[in-house]
C-alpha positions in Angstrom: 0.0 -0.1 0.0 2.9 2.2 0.5 3.3 5.1 -0.4 -0.5 5.6 -0.5 -1.2 3.8 3.0 -2.4 7.0 4.7 -4.8 7.9 1.9 -6.3 4.6 1.8 -6.8 4.4 5.4 -8.3 7.8 5.7 -10.5 6.8 2.7 -11.8 3.8 4.6 -12.7 5.8 7.5 -15.2 7.8 5.4 -17.4 4.6 5.0 -18.1 4.6 8.6 -20.7 7.4 8.3 -22.7 5.5 5.7 -25.4 2.9 6.1 -24.1 0.6 3.0 -26.5 -2.1 2.2 -24.7 -3.5 -1.0 -21.3 -3.5 -2.2 -21.3 -4.2 -6.1 -17.6 -4.1 -7.5 -16.9 -4.1 -11.2 -15.2 -7.7 -10.7 -16.5 -10.1 -8.2 -19.5 -11.1 -6.3 -22.3 -8.6 -5.3 -22.2 -8.4 -1.4 -25.7 -7.9 0.1 -25.3 -9.4 3.5 -23.5 -7.4 6.2 -21.3 -5.5 3.6 -19.6 -3.4 6.2 -18.0 -6.6 7.6 -16.1 -6.8 4.3 -15.0 -3.3 4.4 -13.4 -4.0 7.8 -12.0 -7.5 7.2 -10.9 -8.1 3.6 -7.9 -6.6 1.8 -6.4 -7.2 -1.4 -2.7 -8.0 -2.2 -1.7 -6.9 -5.7 1.4 -8.2 -7.3 3.4 -8.9 -10.4 6.0 -11.6 -10.4 8.5 -12.4 -13.3 10.5 -14.9 -11.6 8.0 -16.1 -8.7 9.7 -14.2 -5.8 7.0 -11.7 -5.3 4.4 -14.5 -5.5 6.1 -16.2 -2.7 5.9 -12.9 -0.7 2.3 -12.3 -1.5 1.4 -15.9 -0.3 3.3 -15.3 3.0 1.6 -11.9 3.5 -1.9 -13.5 2.8 -1.0 -16.6 5.4 0.0 -13.9 8.0 -3.3 -11.9 7.5 -5.3 -15.1 7.5 -4.0 -15.7 11.1 -5.3 -12.4 12.4 -8.7 -13.1 10.7 -8.4 -11.1 7.7 -9.7 -12.5 4.4 -7.4 -12.0 1.4 -8.6 -11.4 -2.1 
């Protein structure tokens, strides 16, 4: 997320004041059941890996996030 971490975290705080009933992204499922739980507990790991090293790192990050009850997509 660096160097944009602070911007993303501040943007996520803006969602707290809304009563969100559905999340419909351009890709993926439409989330109708308790959508705020997804905003608080899901994060995405974006990577490009030419030789497989970044892929290994992304998998380790996802495994660590899973241990603290975050769902990675």
